[in-house]
PQR file with spaces between the fields and no chain letter, atoms N, CA, C, O and H, PARSE charges and radii, in Angstrom:
ATOM       1  N    MET     1      -2.494   15.592    3.737 -0.4000 1.5000
ATOM       2  CA   MET     1      -2.304   16.893    3.821 -0.0000 2.0000
ATOM       3  C    MET     1      -0.888   17.027    4.046  0.5500 1.7000
ATOM       4  O    MET     1      -0.402   16.501    5.047 -0.5500 1.4000
ATOM       5  N    ARG     2      -0.013   17.805    3.063 -0.4000 1.5000
ATOM       6  CA   ARG     2       1.277   18.068    3.335 -0.0000 2.0000
ATOM       7  C    ARG     2       1.634   19.257    3.353  0.5500 1.7000
ATOM       8  O    ARG     2       1.051   19.868    2.458 -0.5500 1.4000
ATOM       9  H    ARG     2      -0.407   18.233    2.250  0.4000 1.0000
ATOM      10  N    LEU     3       2.529   20.100    4.125 -0.4000 1.5000
ATOM      11  CA   LEU     3       3.187   21.463    3.980 -0.0000 2.0000
ATOM      12  C    LEU     3       4.504   21.153    3.395  0.5500 1.7000
ATOM      13  O    LEU     3       5.281   20.318    3.859 -0.5500 1.4000
ATOM      14  H    LEU     3       3.002   19.604    4.853  0.4000 1.0000
ATOM      15  N    GLN     4       4.710   21.878    2.347 -0.4000 1.5000
ATOM      16  CA   GLN     4       6.185   22.034    1.956 -0.0000 2.0000
ATOM      17  C    GLN     4       6.380   23.479    1.108  0.5500 1.7000
ATOM      18  O    GLN     4       5.518   24.117    0.504 -0.5500 1.4000
ATOM      19  H    GLN     4       4.079   22.556    1.971  0.4000 1.0000
ATOM      20  N    TRP     5       7.685   23.745    1.262 -0.4000 1.5000
ATOM      21  CA   TRP     5       8.286   24.879    0.483 -0.0000 2.0000
ATOM      22  C    TRP     5       8.158   24.576   -0.924  0.5500 1.7000
ATOM      23  O    TRP     5       8.523   23.465   -1.308 -0.5500 1.4000
ATOM      24  H    TRP     5       8.385   23.226    1.753  0.4000 1.0000
ATOM      25  N    GLU     6       7.615   25.545   -1.872 -0.4000 1.5000
ATOM      26  CA   GLU     6       7.710   25.490   -3.175 -0.0000 2.0000
ATOM      27  C    GLU     6       8.474   26.739   -3.706  0.5500 1.7000
ATOM      28  O    GLU     6       7.949   27.851   -3.652 -0.5500 1.4000
ATOM      29  H    GLU     6       7.318   26.448   -1.560  0.4000 1.0000
ATOM      30  N    PRO     7       9.486   26.579   -4.122 -0.5600 1.5000
ATOM      31  CA   PRO     7      10.402   27.300   -4.637  0.2800 2.0000
ATOM      32  C    PRO     7       9.735   28.177   -5.776  0.5500 1.7000
ATOM      33  O    PRO     7       9.650   29.402   -5.694 -0.5500 1.4000
ATOM      34  N    ALA     8       9.298   27.476   -6.781 -0.4000 1.5000
ATOM      35  CA   ALA     8       8.364   28.444   -8.086 -0.0000 2.0000
ATOM      36  C    ALA     8       7.469   29.148   -7.425  0.5500 1.7000
ATOM      37  O    ALA     8       7.270   30.276   -7.876 -0.5500 1.4000
ATOM      38  H    ALA     8       9.367   26.480   -6.847  0.4000 1.0000
ATOM      39  N    GLN     9       6.772   28.783   -6.345 -0.4000 1.5000
ATOM      40  CA   GLN     9       5.736   29.897   -5.748 -0.0000 2.0000
ATOM      41  C    GLN     9       6.214   30.745   -4.857  0.5500 1.7000
ATOM      42  O    GLN     9       5.454   31.625   -4.455 -0.5500 1.4000
ATOM      43  H    GLN     9       6.934   27.867   -5.979  0.4000 1.0000
ATOM      44  N    GLU    10       7.763   30.664   -4.276 -0.4000 1.5000
ATOM      45  CA   GLU    10       8.104   31.166   -3.385 -0.0000 2.0000
ATOM      46  C    GLU    10       7.323   31.590   -1.759  0.5500 1.7000
ATOM      47  O    GLU    10       7.261   32.628   -1.101 -0.5500 1.4000
ATOM      48  H    GLU    10       8.381   29.948   -4.603  0.4000 1.0000
ATOM      49  N    ALA    11       6.830   30.253   -1.581 -0.4000 1.5000
ATOM      50  CA   ALA    11       5.780   30.234   -0.468 -0.0000 2.0000
ATOM      51  C    ALA    11       5.779   28.848   -0.021  0.5500 1.7000
ATOM      52  O    ALA    11       6.288   27.941   -0.679 -0.5500 1.4000
ATOM      53  H    ALA    11       6.880   29.409   -2.115  0.4000 1.0000
ATOM      54  N    HIS    12       5.223   28.695    1.064 -0.4000 1.5000
ATOM      55  CA   HIS    12       4.785   27.577    1.705 -0.0000 2.0000
ATOM      56  C    HIS    12       3.462   27.064    0.890  0.5500 1.7000
ATOM      57  O    HIS    12       2.698   27.838    0.313 -0.5500 1.4000
ATOM      58  H    HIS    12       4.809   29.432    1.599  0.4000 1.0000
ATOM      59  N    VAL    13       3.332   25.871    0.923 -0.4000 1.5000
ATOM      60  CA   VAL    13       2.143   25.451    0.321 -0.0000 2.0000
ATOM      61  C    VAL    13       1.512   24.114    0.997  0.5500 1.7000
ATOM      62  O    VAL    13       2.271   23.249    1.437 -0.5500 1.4000
ATOM      63  H    VAL    13       3.952   25.243    1.391  0.4000 1.0000
ATOM      64  N    LEU    14       0.288   23.990    1.057 -0.4000 1.5000
ATOM      65  CA   LEU    14      -0.454   22.645    1.549 -0.0000 2.0000
ATOM      66  C    LEU    14      -0.732   21.956    0.405  0.5500 1.7000
ATOM      67  O    LEU    14      -1.467   22.429   -0.463 -0.5500 1.4000
ATOM      68  H    LEU    14      -0.328   24.692    0.700  0.4000 1.0000
ATOM      69  N    LEU    15      -0.142   20.733    0.307 -0.4000 1.5000
ATOM      70  CA   LEU    15      -0.464   19.923   -0.795 -0.0000 2.0000
ATOM      71  C    LEU    15      -1.723   18.844   -0.387  0.5500 1.7000
ATOM      72  O    LEU    15      -1.654   18.465    0.782 -0.5500 1.4000
ATOM      73  H    LEU    15       0.455   20.349    1.011  0.4000 1.0000
ATOM      74  N    TYR    16      -2.862   18.295   -1.175 -0.4000 1.5000
ATOM      75  CA   TYR    16      -3.799   17.284   -0.572 -0.0000 2.0000
ATOM      76  C    TYR    16      -4.328   16.891   -1.683  0.5500 1.7000
ATOM      77  O    TYR    16      -4.215   17.698   -2.606 -0.5500 1.4000
ATOM      78  H    TYR    16      -2.918   18.603   -2.125  0.4000 1.0000
ATOM      79  N    PRO    17      -4.957   15.765   -1.946 -0.5600 1.5000
ATOM      80  CA   PRO    17      -5.289   15.097   -3.108  0.2800 2.0000
ATOM      81  C    PRO    17      -6.113   15.937   -4.121  0.5500 1.7000
ATOM      82  O    PRO    17      -6.028   15.755   -5.335 -0.5500 1.4000
ATOM      83  N    GLU    18      -6.901   16.850   -3.556 -0.4000 1.5000
ATOM      84  CA   GLU    18      -7.955   17.636   -4.554 -0.0000 2.0000
ATOM      85  C    GLU    18      -7.048   19.047   -4.889  0.5500 1.7000
ATOM      86  O    GLU    18      -7.658   19.913   -5.516 -0.5500 1.4000
ATOM      87  H    GLU    18      -6.970   16.998   -2.570  0.4000 1.0000
ATOM      88  N    GLY    19      -5.878   19.282   -4.578 -0.4000 1.5000
ATOM      89  CA   GLY    19      -5.360   20.455   -5.044 -0.0000 2.0000
ATOM      90  C    GLY    19      -4.142   20.879   -4.047  0.5500 1.7000
ATOM      91  O    GLY    19      -3.390   20.124   -3.430 -0.5500 1.4000
ATOM      92  H    GLY    19      -5.383   18.578   -4.069  0.4000 1.0000
ATOM      93  N    MET    20      -4.161   22.175   -4.066 -0.4000 1.5000
ATOM      94  CA   MET    20      -2.779   22.900   -3.189 -0.0000 2.0000
ATOM      95  C    MET    20      -3.528   24.345   -2.887  0.5500 1.7000
ATOM      96  O    MET    20      -4.365   24.922   -3.580 -0.5500 1.4000
ATOM      97  H    MET    20      -4.772   22.788   -4.568  0.4000 1.0000
ATOM      98  N    VAL    21      -2.918   24.754   -1.561 -0.4000 1.5000
ATOM      99  CA   VAL    21      -3.268   25.854   -1.069 -0.0000 2.0000
ATOM     100  C    VAL    21      -1.740   26.590   -1.019  0.5500 1.7000
ATOM     101  O    VAL    21      -0.748   26.103   -0.477 -0.5500 1.4000
ATOM     102  H    VAL    21      -2.238   24.285   -0.998  0.4000 1.0000
ATOM     103  N    LYS    22      -1.802   27.731   -1.638 -0.4000 1.5000
ATOM     104  CA   LYS    22      -0.386   28.671   -1.431 -0.0000 2.0000
ATOM     105  C    LYS    22      -0.733   29.454   -0.141  0.5500 1.7000
ATOM     106  O    LYS    22      -1.775   30.105   -0.063 -0.5500 1.4000
ATOM     107  H    LYS    22      -2.608   28.127   -2.078  0.4000 1.0000
ATOM     108  N    LEU    23       0.116   29.381    0.812 -0.4000 1.5000
ATOM     109  CA   LEU    23      -0.180   30.245    2.098 -0.0000 2.0000
ATOM     110  C    LEU    23       0.870   31.460    1.949  0.5500 1.7000
ATOM     111  O    LEU    23       1.937   31.477    1.335 -0.5500 1.4000
ATOM     112  H    LEU    23       0.963   28.853    0.749  0.4000 1.0000
ATOM     113  N    ASN    24       0.261   32.436    2.674 -0.4000 1.5000
ATOM     114  CA   ASN    24       1.043   33.705    2.925 -0.0000 2.0000
ATOM     115  C    ASN    24       2.240   33.601    3.758  0.5500 1.7000
ATOM     116  O    ASN    24       2.338   32.545    4.382 -0.5500 1.4000
ATOM     117  H    ASN    24      -0.606   32.422    3.172  0.4000 1.0000
ATOM     118  N    GLY    25       3.192   34.482    3.909 -0.4000 1.5000
ATOM     119  CA   GLY    25       4.205   34.486    4.548 -0.0000 2.0000
ATOM     120  C    GLY    25       3.751   34.303    5.986  0.5500 1.7000
ATOM     121  O    GLY    25       4.458   33.492    6.584 -0.5500 1.4000
ATOM     122  H    GLY    25       3.113   35.340    3.402  0.4000 1.0000
ATOM     123  N    SER    26       2.639   34.900    6.806 -0.4000 1.5000
ATOM     124  CA   SER    26       2.543   34.733    8.053 -0.0000 2.0000
ATOM     125  C    SER    26       1.798   33.419    8.159  0.5500 1.7000
ATOM     126  O    SER    26       1.945   32.829    9.229 -0.5500 1.4000
ATOM     127  H    SER    26       2.064   35.558    6.321  0.4000 1.0000
ATOM     128  N    ALA    27       1.099   32.906    7.333 -0.4000 1.5000
ATOM     129  CA   ALA    27       0.513   31.578    7.543 -0.0000 2.0000
ATOM     130  C    ALA    27       1.230   30.635    7.619  0.5500 1.7000
ATOM     131  O    ALA    27       1.184   29.743    8.466 -0.5500 1.4000
ATOM     132  H    ALA    27       0.980   33.386    6.464  0.4000 1.0000
ATOM     133  N    GLY    28       2.135   30.777    6.521 -0.4000 1.5000
ATOM     134  CA   GLY    28       3.430   29.700    6.115 -0.0000 2.0000
ATOM     135  C    GLY    28       4.223   29.627    7.630  0.5500 1.7000
ATOM     136  O    GLY    28       4.391   28.530    8.162 -0.5500 1.4000
ATOM     137  H    GLY    28       2.172   31.501    5.833  0.4000 1.0000
ATOM     138  N    ALA    29       4.700   30.899    8.284 -0.4000 1.5000
ATOM     139  CA   ALA    29       5.357   30.896    9.453 -0.0000 2.0000
ATOM     140  C    ALA    29       4.670   30.086   10.602  0.5500 1.7000
ATOM     141  O    ALA    29       5.113   29.241   11.380 -0.5500 1.4000
ATOM     142  H    ALA    29       4.564   31.791    7.851  0.4000 1.0000
ATOM     143  N    ILE    30       3.198   30.745   10.402 -0.4000 1.5000
ATOM     144  CA   ILE    30       2.492   29.907   11.701 -0.0000 2.0000
ATOM     145  C    ILE    30       2.584   28.297   11.529  0.5500 1.7000
ATOM     146  O    ILE    30       3.089   27.492   12.311 -0.5500 1.4000
ATOM     147  H    ILE    30       2.838   31.431    9.770  0.4000 1.0000
ATOM     148  N    ILE    31       1.940   28.051   10.254 -0.4000 1.5000
ATOM     149  CA   ILE    31       1.751   26.620   10.373 -0.0000 2.0000
ATOM     150  C    ILE    31       2.837   25.877   10.438  0.5500 1.7000
ATOM     151  O    ILE    31       2.818   24.868   11.143 -0.5500 1.4000
ATOM     152  H    ILE    31       1.530   28.705    9.618  0.4000 1.0000
ATOM     153  N    SER    32       3.960   26.226    9.734 -0.4000 1.5000
ATOM     154  CA   SER    32       4.990   25.460    9.842 -0.0000 2.0000
ATOM     155  C    SER    32       5.805   25.377   11.239  0.5500 1.7000
ATOM     156  O    SER    32       6.884   24.789   11.306 -0.5500 1.4000
ATOM     157  H    SER    32       3.975   27.045    9.161  0.4000 1.0000
ATOM     158  N    ARG    33       5.223   25.988   12.304 -0.4000 1.5000
ATOM     159  CA   ARG    33       5.547   25.812   13.727 -0.0000 2.0000
ATOM     160  C    ARG    33       4.686   24.683   14.227  0.5500 1.7000
ATOM     161  O    ARG    33       5.134   24.041   15.177 -0.5500 1.4000
ATOM     162  H    ARG    33       4.346   26.465   12.250  0.4000 1.0000
ATOM     163  N    CYS    34       3.444   24.326   13.697 -0.4000 1.5000
ATOM     164  CA   CYS    34       2.427   23.556   14.076 -0.0000 2.0000
ATOM     165  C    CYS    34       2.939   21.982   14.265  0.5500 1.7000
ATOM     166  O    CYS    34       2.522   21.125   13.486 -0.5500 1.4000
ATOM     167  H    CYS    34       3.081   24.848   12.925  0.4000 1.0000
ATOM     168  N    ASP    35       3.623   21.731   15.057 -0.4000 1.5000
ATOM     169  CA   ASP    35       4.220   20.405   15.070 -0.0000 2.0000
ATOM     170  C    ASP    35       3.896   19.413   15.811  0.5500 1.7000
ATOM     171  O    ASP    35       4.607   18.417   15.951 -0.5500 1.4000
ATOM     172  H    ASP    35       3.962   22.427   15.690  0.4000 1.0000
ATOM     173  N    GLY    36       2.508   19.635   16.496 -0.4000 1.5000
ATOM     174  CA   GLY    36       1.990   18.804   17.541 -0.0000 2.0000
ATOM     175  C    GLY    36       2.840   18.453   19.062  0.5500 1.7000
ATOM     176  O    GLY    36       2.676   17.599   19.934 -0.5500 1.4000
ATOM     177  H    GLY    36       1.931   20.444   16.382  0.4000 1.0000
ATOM     178  N    VAL    37       3.606   19.342   18.907 -0.4000 1.5000
ATOM     179  CA   VAL    37       4.605   19.544   20.463 -0.0000 2.0000
ATOM     180  C    VAL    37       4.256   20.808   21.052  0.5500 1.7000
ATOM     181  O    VAL    37       3.727   20.978   22.150 -0.5500 1.4000
ATOM     182  H    VAL    37       3.739   20.035   18.199  0.4000 1.0000
ATOM     183  N    ARG    38       4.618   21.714   20.183 -0.4000 1.5000
ATOM     184  CA   ARG    38       4.372   23.381   20.992 -0.0000 2.0000
ATOM     185  C    ARG    38       2.959   23.722   21.125  0.5500 1.7000
ATOM     186  O    ARG    38       2.095   23.189   20.429 -0.5500 1.4000
ATOM     187  H    ARG    38       5.048   21.576   19.291  0.4000 1.0000
ATOM     188  N    THR    39       2.734   24.545   21.950 -0.4000 1.5000
ATOM     189  CA   THR    39       1.497   24.861   22.485 -0.0000 2.0000
ATOM     190  C    THR    39       1.389   26.220   21.569  0.5500 1.7000
ATOM     191  O    THR    39       2.437   26.716   21.158 -0.5500 1.4000
ATOM     192  H    THR    39       3.436   24.978   22.516  0.4000 1.0000
ATOM     193  N    VAL    40       0.329   26.728   21.299 -0.4000 1.5000
ATOM     194  CA   VAL    40      -0.225   28.067   20.623 -0.0000 2.0000
ATOM     195  C    VAL    40       0.659   29.232   21.204  0.5500 1.7000
ATOM     196  O    VAL    40       1.147   30.092   20.471 -0.5500 1.4000
ATOM     197  H    VAL    40      -0.523   26.325   21.633  0.4000 1.0000
ATOM     198  N    ALA    41       0.843   29.206   22.622 -0.4000 1.5000
ATOM     199  CA   ALA    41       1.212   30.254   23.375 -0.0000 2.0000
ATOM     200  C    ALA    41       2.965   30.141   23.007  0.5500 1.7000
ATOM     201  O    ALA    41       3.630   31.176   23.038 -0.5500 1.4000
ATOM     202  H    ALA    41       0.447   28.507   23.218  0.4000 1.0000
ATOM     203  N    GLU    42       3.470   29.114   22.744 -0.4000 1.5000
ATOM     204  CA   GLU    42       4.999   28.794   22.396 -0.0000 2.0000
ATOM     205  C    GLU    42       5.118   29.209   20.896  0.5500 1.7000
ATOM     206  O    GLU    42       6.069   29.884   20.502 -0.5500 1.4000
ATOM     207  H    GLU    42       2.929   28.273   22.719  0.4000 1.0000
ATOM     208  N    ILE    43       4.226   28.826   20.166 -0.4000 1.5000
ATOM     209  CA   ILE    43       4.340   29.482   18.705 -0.0000 2.0000
ATOM     210  C    ILE    43       4.274   30.775   18.741  0.5500 1.7000
ATOM     211  O    ILE    43       5.106   31.421   18.104 -0.5500 1.4000
ATOM     212  H    ILE    43       3.453   28.278   20.486  0.4000 1.0000
ATOM     213  N    VAL    44       3.349   31.376   19.435 -0.4000 1.5000
ATOM     214  CA   VAL    44       3.283   32.803   19.493 -0.0000 2.0000
ATOM     215  C    VAL    44       4.845   33.574   19.956  0.5500 1.7000
ATOM     216  O    VAL    44       5.398   34.518   19.392 -0.5500 1.4000
ATOM     217  H    VAL    44       2.673   30.852   19.952  0.4000 1.0000
ATOM     218  N    ALA    45       5.185   32.996   20.863 -0.4000 1.5000
ATOM     219  CA   ALA    45       6.647   33.367   21.613 -0.0000 2.0000
ATOM     220  C    ALA    45       7.557   33.114   20.661  0.5500 1.7000
ATOM     221  O    ALA    45       8.256   34.117   20.520 -0.5500 1.4000
ATOM     222  H    ALA    45       4.736   32.229   21.321  0.4000 1.0000
ATOM     223  N    ASP    46       7.900   32.190   19.894 -0.4000 1.5000
ATOM     224  CA   ASP    46       8.730   32.021   18.968 -0.0000 2.0000
ATOM     225  C    ASP    46       8.614   32.770   17.779  0.5500 1.7000
ATOM     226  O    ASP    46       9.595   33.319   17.278 -0.5500 1.4000
ATOM     227  H    ASP    46       7.333   31.375   20.009  0.4000 1.0000
ATOM     228  N    LEU    47       7.301   32.840   17.215 -0.4000 1.5000
ATOM     229  CA   LEU    47       7.211   34.185   16.083 -0.0000 2.0000
ATOM     230  C    LEU    47       7.532   35.461   16.603  0.5500 1.7000
ATOM     231  O    LEU    47       8.128   36.205   15.825 -0.5500 1.4000
ATOM     232  H    LEU    47       6.504   32.394   17.623  0.4000 1.0000
ATOM     233  N    GLU    48       7.258   35.924   17.821 -0.4000 1.5000
ATOM     234  CA   GLU    48       7.646   37.251   18.413 -0.0000 2.0000
ATOM     235  C    GLU    48       9.244   37.242   18.780  0.5500 1.7000
ATOM     236  O    GLU    48       9.817   38.331   18.819 -0.5500 1.4000
ATOM     237  H    GLU    48       6.774   35.320   18.453  0.4000 1.0000
ATOM     238  N    ARG    49       9.823   36.295   18.993 -0.4000 1.5000
ATOM     239  CA   ARG    49      10.954   36.565   18.965 -0.0000 2.0000
ATOM     240  C    ARG    49      11.896   36.494   17.789  0.5500 1.7000
ATOM     241  O    ARG    49      12.893   37.190   17.600 -0.5500 1.4000
ATOM     242  H    ARG    49       9.357   35.410   18.962  0.4000 1.0000
ATOM     243  N    THR    50      11.358   35.436   16.956 -0.4000 1.5000
ATOM     244  CA   THR    50      12.038   35.361   15.511 -0.0000 2.0000
ATOM     245  C    THR    50      12.054   36.868   14.862  0.5500 1.7000
ATOM     246  O    THR    50      13.062   37.424   14.428 -0.5500 1.4000
ATOM     247  H    THR    50      10.547   34.870   17.110  0.4000 1.0000
ATOM     248  N    TYR    51      10.559   37.484   14.889 -0.4000 1.5000
ATOM     249  CA   TYR    51      10.706   38.693   14.085 -0.0000 2.0000
ATOM     250  C    TYR    51      10.725   39.735   14.847  0.5500 1.7000
ATOM     251  O    TYR    51      10.548   40.766   14.198 -0.5500 1.4000
ATOM     252  H    TYR    51       9.740   37.032   15.242  0.4000 1.0000
ATOM     253  N    GLY    52      10.899   39.929   16.209 -0.4000 1.5000
ATOM     254  CA   GLY    52      11.171   40.976   16.968 -0.0000 2.0000
ATOM     255  C    GLY    52       9.870   41.956   16.901  0.5500 1.7000
ATOM     256  O    GLY    52       9.854   43.143   16.576 -0.5500 1.4000
ATOM     257  H    GLY    52      11.044   39.091   16.736  0.4000 1.0000
ATOM     258  N    LEU    53       8.783   41.125   17.299 -0.4000 1.5000
ATOM     259  CA   LEU    53       7.365   41.839   17.219 -0.0000 2.0000
ATOM     260  C    LEU    53       6.493   41.308   18.598  0.5500 1.7000
ATOM     261  O    LEU    53       6.805   40.328   19.274 -0.5500 1.4000
ATOM     262  H    LEU    53       8.795   40.160   17.563  0.4000 1.0000
ATOM     263  N    THR    54       5.612   41.986   18.780 -0.4000 1.5000
ATOM     264  CA   THR    54       5.052   41.570   20.039 -0.0000 2.0000
ATOM     265  C    THR    54       3.313   41.754   19.723  0.5500 1.7000
ATOM     266  O    THR    54       2.907   42.387   18.748 -0.5500 1.4000
ATOM     267  H    THR    54       5.359   42.783   18.231  0.4000 1.0000
ATOM     268  N    GLY    55       2.500   41.162   20.609 -0.4000 1.5000
ATOM     269  CA   GLY    55       1.214   41.436   20.228 -0.0000 2.0000
ATOM     270  C    GLY    55       0.636   40.471   19.268  0.5500 1.7000
ATOM     271  O    GLY    55      -0.391   40.785   18.666 -0.5500 1.4000
ATOM     272  H    GLY    55       2.830   40.648   21.401  0.4000 1.0000
ATOM     273  N    LEU    56       1.173   39.383   19.081 -0.4000 1.5000
ATOM     274  CA   LEU    56       0.842   38.370   17.950 -0.0000 2.0000
ATOM     275  C    LEU    56      -0.185   37.436   18.135  0.5500 1.7000
ATOM     276  O    LEU    56      -0.735   36.864   17.194 -0.5500 1.4000
ATOM     277  H    LEU    56       2.007   39.128   19.571  0.4000 1.0000
ATOM     278  N    SER    57      -0.530   37.219   19.593 -0.4000 1.5000
ATOM     279  CA   SER    57      -1.437   36.277   20.042 -0.0000 2.0000
ATOM     280  C    SER    57      -2.856   36.207   19.464  0.5500 1.7000
ATOM     281  O    SER    57      -3.383   35.100   19.361 -0.5500 1.4000
ATOM     282  H    SER    57      -0.083   37.684   20.358  0.4000 1.0000
ATOM     283  N    GLY    58      -3.334   37.013   19.183 -0.4000 1.5000
ATOM     284  CA   GLY    58      -4.787   37.241   18.539 -0.0000 2.0000
ATOM     285  C    GLY    58      -4.612   36.829   17.083  0.5500 1.7000
ATOM     286  O    GLY    58      -5.408   36.025   16.597 -0.5500 1.4000
ATOM     287  H    GLY    58      -2.906   37.913   19.267  0.4000 1.0000
ATOM     288  N    ASP    59      -3.473   37.406   16.257 -0.4000 1.5000
ATOM     289  CA   ASP    59      -3.584   36.951   14.946 -0.0000 2.0000
ATOM     290  C    ASP    59      -3.135   35.419   14.685  0.5500 1.7000
ATOM     291  O    ASP    59      -3.552   34.817   13.696 -0.5500 1.4000
ATOM     292  H    ASP    59      -2.826   38.059   16.652  0.4000 1.0000
ATOM     293  N    VAL    60      -2.392   34.910   15.485 -0.4000 1.5000
ATOM     294  CA   VAL    60      -2.155   33.482   15.729 -0.0000 2.0000
ATOM     295  C    VAL    60      -3.270   32.485   15.983  0.5500 1.7000
ATOM     296  O    VAL    60      -3.493   31.413   15.420 -0.5500 1.4000
ATOM     297  H    VAL    60      -2.053   35.399   16.289  0.4000 1.0000
ATOM     298  N    ILE    61      -3.952   33.128   17.016 -0.4000 1.5000
ATOM     299  CA   ILE    61      -5.343   32.163   17.260 -0.0000 2.0000
ATOM     300  C    ILE    61      -6.334   32.260   16.290  0.5500 1.7000
ATOM     301  O    ILE    61      -7.075   31.314   16.024 -0.5500 1.4000
ATOM     302  H    ILE    61      -3.771   33.999   17.473  0.4000 1.0000
ATOM     303  N    ALA    62      -6.394   33.373   15.733 -0.4000 1.5000
ATOM     304  CA   ALA    62      -7.138   33.523   14.636 -0.0000 2.0000
ATOM     305  C    ALA    62      -6.754   32.673   13.245  0.5500 1.7000
ATOM     306  O    ALA    62      -7.653   32.267   12.508 -0.5500 1.4000
ATOM     307  H    ALA    62      -5.792   34.141   15.950  0.4000 1.0000
ATOM     308  N    PHE    63      -5.655   32.492   13.017 -0.4000 1.5000
ATOM     309  CA   PHE    63      -5.081   31.701   12.144 -0.0000 2.0000
ATOM     310  C    PHE    63      -5.347   30.321   12.330  0.5500 1.7000
ATOM     311  O    PHE    63      -5.741   29.606   11.408 -0.5500 1.4000
ATOM     312  H    PHE    63      -4.925   32.822   13.615  0.4000 1.0000
ATOM     313  N    VAL    64      -5.124   29.872   13.617 -0.4000 1.5000
ATOM     314  CA   VAL    64      -5.050   28.460   13.799 -0.0000 2.0000
ATOM     315  C    VAL    64      -6.545   28.073   13.834  0.5500 1.7000
ATOM     316  O    VAL    64      -6.815   26.927   13.473 -0.5500 1.4000
ATOM     317  H    VAL    64      -4.803   30.453   14.365  0.4000 1.0000
ATOM     318  N    ALA    65      -7.402   28.766   14.166 -0.4000 1.5000
ATOM     319  CA   ALA    65      -9.025   28.701   14.213 -0.0000 2.0000
ATOM     320  C    ALA    65      -9.313   28.420   12.807  0.5500 1.7000
ATOM     321  O    ALA    65      -9.887   27.402   12.421 -0.5500 1.4000
ATOM     322  H    ALA    65      -7.183   29.697   14.459  0.4000 1.0000
ATOM     323  N    LEU    66      -8.854   29.448   11.992 -0.4000 1.5000
ATOM     324  CA   LEU    66      -9.356   29.163   10.589 -0.0000 2.0000
ATOM     325  C    LEU    66      -8.705   27.709    9.805  0.5500 1.7000
ATOM     326  O    LEU    66      -9.257   26.949    9.010 -0.5500 1.4000
ATOM     327  H    LEU    66      -8.387   30.275   12.305  0.4000 1.0000
ATOM     328  N    ALA    67      -7.554   27.686   10.284 -0.4000 1.5000
ATOM     329  CA   ALA    67      -6.870   26.414    9.855 -0.0000 2.0000
ATOM     330  C    ALA    67      -7.612   25.142   10.340  0.5500 1.7000
ATOM     331  O    ALA    67      -8.013   24.264    9.575 -0.5500 1.4000
ATOM     332  H    ALA    67      -7.106   28.303   10.930  0.4000 1.0000
ATOM     333  N    LEU    68      -7.749   25.132   11.640 -0.4000 1.5000
ATOM     334  CA   LEU    68      -8.741   23.852   12.022 -0.0000 2.0000
ATOM     335  C    LEU    68     -10.252   23.897   11.478  0.5500 1.7000
ATOM     336  O    LEU    68     -10.862   22.830   11.395 -0.5500 1.4000
ATOM     337  H    LEU    68      -7.424   25.845   12.260  0.4000 1.0000
ATOM     338  N    ASP    69     -10.895   25.138   11.093 -0.4000 1.5000
ATOM     339  CA   ASP    69     -11.902   24.750   10.373 -0.0000 2.0000
ATOM     340  C    ASP    69     -11.684   24.461    8.991  0.5500 1.7000
ATOM     341  O    ASP    69     -12.478   23.698    8.439 -0.5500 1.4000
ATOM     342  H    ASP    69     -10.401   26.004   11.160  0.4000 1.0000
ATOM     343  N    LYS    70     -10.854   24.887    8.425 -0.4000 1.5000
ATOM     344  CA   LYS    70     -10.552   24.221    7.076 -0.0000 2.0000
ATOM     345  C    LYS    70      -9.867   22.884    6.883  0.5500 1.7000
ATOM     346  O    LYS    70      -9.531   22.372    5.816 -0.5500 1.4000
ATOM     347  H    LYS    70     -10.209   25.506    8.873  0.4000 1.0000
ATOM     348  N    ARG    71      -9.710   22.382    8.197 -0.4000 1.5000
ATOM     349  CA   ARG    71      -9.074   21.011    8.081 -0.0000 2.0000
ATOM     350  C    ARG    71      -7.636   20.999    7.577  0.5500 1.7000
ATOM     351  O    ARG    71      -7.127   20.039    7.000 -0.5500 1.4000
ATOM     352  H    ARG    71      -9.983   22.798    9.064  0.4000 1.0000
ATOM     353  N    TRP    72      -6.980   22.244    7.870 -0.4000 1.5000
ATOM     354  CA   TRP    72      -5.175   22.300    7.372 -0.0000 2.0000
ATOM     355  C    TRP    72      -4.735   21.555    8.394  0.5500 1.7000
ATOM     356  O    TRP    72      -3.831   20.747    8.180 -0.5500 1.4000
ATOM     357  H    TRP    72      -7.394   23.024    8.339  0.4000 1.0000
ATOM     358  N    LEU    73      -5.365   21.711    9.850 -0.4000 1.5000
ATOM     359  CA   LEU    73      -4.634   21.407   11.206 -0.0000 2.0000
ATOM     360  C    LEU    73      -5.816   20.335   11.751  0.5500 1.7000
ATOM     361  O    LEU    73      -6.973   20.294   11.331 -0.5500 1.4000
ATOM     362  H    LEU    73      -6.099   22.367   10.024  0.4000 1.0000
ATOM     363  N    GLU    74      -5.290   19.569   12.685 -0.4000 1.5000
ATOM     364  CA   GLU    74      -6.190   18.500   13.697 -0.0000 2.0000
ATOM     365  C    GLU    74      -5.555   18.759   14.936  0.5500 1.7000
ATOM     366  O    GLU    74      -4.367   18.920   15.214 -0.5500 1.4000
ATOM     367  H    GLU    74      -4.350   19.602   13.026  0.4000 1.0000
ATOM     368  N    LEU    75      -6.755   18.768   15.740 -0.4000 1.5000
ATOM     369  CA   LEU    75      -5.992   18.741   17.286 -0.0000 2.0000
ATOM     370  C    LEU    75      -5.877   17.085   17.580  0.5500 1.7000
ATOM     371  O    LEU    75      -6.565   16.161   17.147 -0.5500 1.4000
ATOM     372  H    LEU    75      -7.720   18.637   15.514  0.4000 1.0000
ATOM     373  N    ARG    76      -4.857   17.091   18.389 -0.4000 1.5000
ATOM     374  CA   ARG    76      -4.706   15.549   18.940 -0.0000 2.0000
ATOM     375  C    ARG    76      -5.290   15.391   20.273  0.5500 1.7000
ATOM     376  O    ARG    76      -5.206   16.305   21.092 -0.5500 1.4000
ATOM     377  H    ARG    76      -4.298   17.842   18.741  0.4000 1.0000
ATOM     378  N    ALA    77      -5.865   14.303   20.534 -0.4000 1.5000
ATOM     379  CA   ALA    77      -6.354   14.089   21.961 -0.0000 2.0000
ATOM     380  C    ALA    77      -5.296   13.745   22.892  0.5500 1.7000
ATOM     381  O    ALA    77      -5.558   13.546   24.078 -0.5500 1.4000
ATOM     382  H    ALA    77      -5.933   13.560   19.868  0.4000 1.0000
């Protein structure tokens, strides 16, 4: 699975052997920060700082859970 910006789609997409998933802006912003180094709390703080918002924790956690369920992300031991 590979994340990339797709200019033709004007969106981040996840590419995998069976196809492609086009992400909305929020999903792209979250998943692009999932680098295996930052914690979810750090990602939330970065998003809140970048977009001048607060209270994003629940939405970020819900998306990360969805991404794990769909195997777009994996946890490292």
